[in-house]
N, C-alpha and C positions, 0 to 999 in steps of 0.2 A: 503492499499500499505506498511504501513512500516513494515509488518508485515515480518520475512524470515520463513525458512524452507522448501522452493519451491527447488526441484531438476531441473527444468527447467522452462524458461519462455520462452512463446512465443510470436512476436507483430506481430500481424494482423491476422485477421479470416476469411481473403480471403480462400478458398478452398486448398490451400499449408497450409495456417497457421492450420488452423483446424485439416488436417489429419495429418502435423507433430504433431501437441498437441496430437492427440489420439493415434498414434503410440507411442508416449513416455509415455504417460498415462498406456495405455495396457500394455508396459513392466515392469511397478511399480511404474515410477517416478511421483513423488507430480508435476502438472504442474499449472501453472499461465498463463493463456491466456489474453493477454491488446489487446484492439481495440479502436481505436481512436475516430471513429464514435459512435452514440448513439446507431445502430444497428448493429449486427452481420450479416458478410457474406461476403462482398467485393463483387466480381464480382455476387454474388449468391443473393443479396438484393432484396425484392421484396415490392413495395410501392403501393397504389392507388393516382398515379401523376394523372390521370385525374378528374374521378368522384366516388363518393362512390359507394364500391361495384366491381368497377373493380379492380382488382387484374394484377398490370404492372410490370416485372422482370426488373430492372433497367439496366442489362447488358445481362447476358448468360440465355438462357430460352432453346433451343434445346442443349441436354448435350449428344452427340455420344460418348465420350470419358468417362463421366464418370462412363457409360454404361459399359466401358469394362477396363478399368483402373485396374492395380494391387495394387493401392493403396486402391483404394474403394472396390475392392474384399475383399482384406485383413480384410477390417474393418466390414464385413457382416452387414452391415445397411440395415434397411426394409424400403427400398426406393420402393416409389409407382411410378414408370415411367407409362405414359401414352404414347401410342404410336399413331400417327396420320394414318390416313388411308394409306397417301402416304409419305415418311419422306421427299422429296423435289422437286419441281418442278421449270421449266425453261420455262417460256413462248415465244414465239417471236412472230414477227411481222406479221405473217401471220393469227396469230387467234389460231395458234396450240400450243403444248407444248410439253416440253420433262419431264417425267416422271419419275423421279427414283424411283423404289418400293423397297422393303424388298426381292422380289426376281429379282435375275440377269438375269434368262430368260427372265422373264415379260419386264423388261427393254431394255433388247435387242431386243425384238421384236419389241418394239415400235420405235428402233433406225433404221429400216429397214436397208439400206446397211452397216449401221455401226454397227449393231449388233455383228458381228462375231468379231469385232476390241474390241467393251465394253468387250464380253466374255475374250479375251485374255489379255486386259490391267487392266480393273477395276474387271471383274470376278477371274479373276488368283488372285488378291489381296486380295480379299475377301475369298477365298477358302483358303488361307494361314492363316488366324485364329487368333486365340491367339497368337500362337508361334512369328509371325509378328509384332501383335501391342505391345505385352509384350517387343519386342526388340526396337523397333521404340522410345517406351515410356521411354527406359531406355538405349540411345544411347551409353553411355560412359561404358556399363557393356558388357561382352560376349554374342554375338548373340544367341539366343535361337532357331534360324531358319535360319542359316547362307546362305544355297542356296535360300532359298525364298526372305531373305535380298538382297540378290545378283541380282536376277532377278527385287526384285523391284527397287535396288539403279540405276543401268543401266539405269531406266527407269525415276526414280523420280528425278535424278539430272540435267534433262534437265528443261529449260525453259518452261512454260506453253503454250507459241505461237509454237513451234517448236513440244513437243509432241502432242498438238493436233492436228498441219496440217499433219504430221508424221502417226498417228495413226490411223484419222477420216478423211474422204472423203466429208462430209456432212454436212451443216450450224448446225443443230440439235446436232451431234455430235462434232463440235467443239465449241459450245457454252455451251451446258452444262459441258465441261471439264473444260471452263475459269469460270463460275458461280463458279465451286467448288475451282480453284485454287484462285480465286480472295479474299477467307477468308486470306489470307496469307498478305494482305495489302503490297503488294510488287507490283514493275513493272513487268507484267506477261513475259516479254523477259529477267527477272533477272534469273539465276542456282537455281533450286531446289523449284522452283513455281510448276511446273509439278508434282513433289510429294505430295504436298500439296493436289492437286487437285483429285490425285491416292487415295490417305489415305480416305478423307475424303468422294469420293463417293464409296469407298469400306466400310466403316462404316454402311454406308445407309444400305448395304446387309449384312454385318455380325452382325450388332448388333440395328439397326435403329438408326434414329436420335430423341429417346423423348424428352418427358417434365416432370417434376417433377407435378406432382399432387397438386395442389392448391398456385403453384408459387414456385420458385427456392430456394427461403427464407426457405422454408419445409426442403431441404436437410441441408443447416447451421443451422437449430435452432435442427433439427434432431442429427448430429454430437455433438453441443453445449449441449446438454441434455445426450448425451453418456461419455462426457468430466467430464461433472458432477457426472456421476453417478462412473466414475471411481475414485472420489477424488478430479477433477480438477476443479481450482476456475476460475470463467469467468469476466472480469471487461469490461465494454464498455464506451465509453466516456473519455478515458484517453489518452491522446495522449501523445507519446513518443517521446519526444524533446531529449535526450542524453540517452547513454549508461549508465551515469551515475547514472541517476535516478530510475535504474532498481532495482530490490531487488536482492540479492545476491544469485546465482545459479548456480550450475557447468556447466550447459548448456543453451543458450541463442539461439533460432531459431528467424529468422529475415525476417517475411515473406512483405520485402519492395524492391525498387528498388536500383541500385547503390547510387543514387542521395540522396534518403532519410537515406541509411546508410553512407554515406561522411558525413551528416549533423548530426546524431546521435553519431559517432564516434568522430569526433574533430581533434582532432592533436594524438590519441593514433595510428592509422595506419602506417604502414612502408610506406614512402613518393614514392616507385615505385608502391607499391601496390594501392596507393591513385590514384597516375597517371593513371594508368590503369582503375582504376573504372570511373574516371574523361572523358576518351576518350570513355565511353559506348554511344551507339549512340540509341536514341529512333524514333520510327516510325511516320507514318500519324497516325491522330487523327480521329475518327468520332462525324459525326453531327448526332443524333438520334432524333428521333421522336414516340411519342406513343399517342394513339388513341383508344378513348371510341366510337365504332361502333354503329348506330340501327339496324345495320344486318350485314351479311355476305361479305367480298369486293365481288363485281360484274364482276368478272371475265369474259372475252371473252370467253375462254375455260373453261366451269365450274369443269373441273378436274381437274382444279389448286385450286380450294377451297377445297378439299379434302387434301392439303399440307397443314405438318406443317413448313416447310422453302420456301420459294420462291426466287430465284434468279433473279434481273432484270437489263438487260443492253444490252439485244439483241444478236448479232452475238460475237462472239470469238475481232473480230476486235473492234470493237465498246467497249466492255470491256478494251479490251486489252490499247484502246485509253483513257480510264476514268485513269484508273492506271496509267499510265504511265504519266498524266497531274499531277496526286495527286503528284507521286515522284519527280516531278520538282518544287512544289510549287503551281502548278495552281489548280483552284477547277472549275472542269468539269461542261459544261452545261447541260449535259446526262450524271449523274454519275452512277456508279453501286451499284445498292441497295440490300442491305441483309434485307430481310423482315420475319417476324415469327406469324404467325396465330394459336397462343397457342389455342384460345377454340375448333380450330378442332381435338385436342386431349383430352382437357379440359375445356368443359363448365363450371365449377365451377368457372371460373376466371371471371366472369361477369354475372350481373343479368339475367335472361331468357330471349333467345331471344335476346340478346345484344350481343356483340363482342369486346375482345382486339386486338389491333395489334400495335405491331411496326417493325419500321424500321430504319438503319442506311445507311449513306454514306460516304466514306471515304475523307477526307480533310487533307490540309496541318496540320501539329502539330501546337496547338497553336491557330487555326484560332477559330474567332468569328463570320465570315459571317454565319447566317441566309440561311439555304440549303432547308428551308421548302418547297418554291415554285419549284423550281429542284425536289426534292423525290416526291412530291406529282405528279407532271407532269408524271414521270416515273412510277407509278402507275396508273393514269390514261390511260398512253398510252395501258396498257395491261387491263384496268380494266374501261372500262369508265362510269360515274357515280357514282366514287368513292368518292368524295368529298360530295356527297350528304346525303352519309352514316354517315359522320362526328358529332358526338355531341360534341366531346371536342377531342382538342390536347395540348399535353406537349410537349418543347423541351429540350431540351440537346445538347450544343455546346463544345467545346473540354473542354473549362476552367471549364464549368460547371460540365462535366466528371471529371476533376481532384478534384476540390474541391470534388464530392462526395467519391473521392477513389484517394488517393495522389500516389496510383502507378500508375495510368493513368496518367502519365505525357503528358501535352501538348495534352489531349485526346488519348496518344497511347492506347489503350485497350488490348494490347500485351505485354506491360511493357517492353519494347524494338524492333527493327527492328530486324526482324527474317531472316535476309538475310544468304549467305552461309557463310561469314567471320564470322558475328555474331553466328550463329547456330552452328558453332563449338567453338567458344569460349564467351560463356555465363555464366557470366559476364566477366572472365578473360579466357585465355587459362590455363588450368589445368587437371589434373586426378581427382581431388576433388574439381570441382569447388564452392558449397558448402560450404566449408570450408575455414573461412577467417584466417587472420594471429591472429587473437586474440585468445586466449586460449578459448576453450568452444564457441563460436561464430561462428553461421553458417546462411549461407542467403540460403533463402529456396521459392523465390517468382519466377514467372512466367519470373523474369530476369535471372535465374538457368537453367540447361535443366532439360524437354526436351522443355522447351520454353511454350506458351500459352495454354490455353486451361484449361475446368472442367475437370482436371484428378488428382490432388492433386500429383502428382508424384514428383514435387520438394520438396514440404512436407516431403513426404515418404522418398525419398533420404538423404536431411539433415536429420533427424531424425534416420535413421538405420545407418549413418557414426555416427553420435554422441553417439549410445548406443555403437559401437564397437570401440570409444575412437579416432574416428577421424583417423583409418586404411583406409589403400586404400579396394575399392569396388571389 
């Protein structure tokens, strides 16, 4: 750490930090990457959390944005994506389930009276393709598909509750949009939650919701290996407490949130900018469970067993109530549960005949309440006998999530509330929000545009800005 000669130092090895480091290294810069944890990857880490031989992703598993983002496309990495037979399923209390297939027509056919609306709202978004995705993942650049963006935006700005009731007439149609929109970790009566739902549903058709074969850690390790091939240096287990402790470099990329940056910078930041960062708001946290199972989940509708991701929560009304309660600081009795069956796409993650499973529910930021019973009750509701399949379980509350990744402040895996106000001012209102007042220092975490998700675009944008010497995009 005492050696100099680095052109750039990147702090944090989450997807954004890794992409930023690689973008700089591919441009000929000598890069040092520093990571506080003993293992690289941030939200891409995988561990044997339950039993030997069971590989669990600590956070992200289904990676639709990684499959489509301009950042990952630019790197040309040989990522082995495994696709489940069905990207997403949404079970209902009558024993049926909405299946979101890769094929939008097949999905629409399963929605009956709402099939036409699905084609018009979600199918049209999917047909807009890569130009729309690129625009949405680079919200401060000139739109590549202005007409498609205008059509999308007219609907996307609406609350999910409003959009679901306006667009769909049936319980299944409204429920499946609510399940998608609840990924936003917002009250579904809030503006732009409809857009979260539309985009995620459309990605199921456009690119699928794949997993990385062998665990998400494989993607992080692949990027780190490429960085070393390009002459970069990687140091894990090194926590950066202060910018003063970094070796000299022309460029510094920080894959951290405003809270960590304020601590690292000390009194070096201009007071007005520091006050703006201090006002940055964090969102709800998550309570996460991982299980080792002796077989597949016994869903009422066996078709759900073919889905990589499953949304549990029943109707639009029930999901909206759960998310509204969390937004008010209440722990819901029947939480919305996001569940991933990675072995459906990638059996290598567990011993033969066994399965891994993870799920989380949203809780108030900083919660230490054990939600195991509430989460498992929601699974049992749609898969009676589930608990009989459990060999071992592992839990992570909000503070445990933060201990594993300092960017998950209070358990907020999105690195900051993604409501309309903060979507536009992330972490501050600026045409170049990645750039800080400190010369050569850039923020690149999910607390910068375009926000949360494994897409690497925060790191990509910050690195490109640095390479241009901080000029406007």
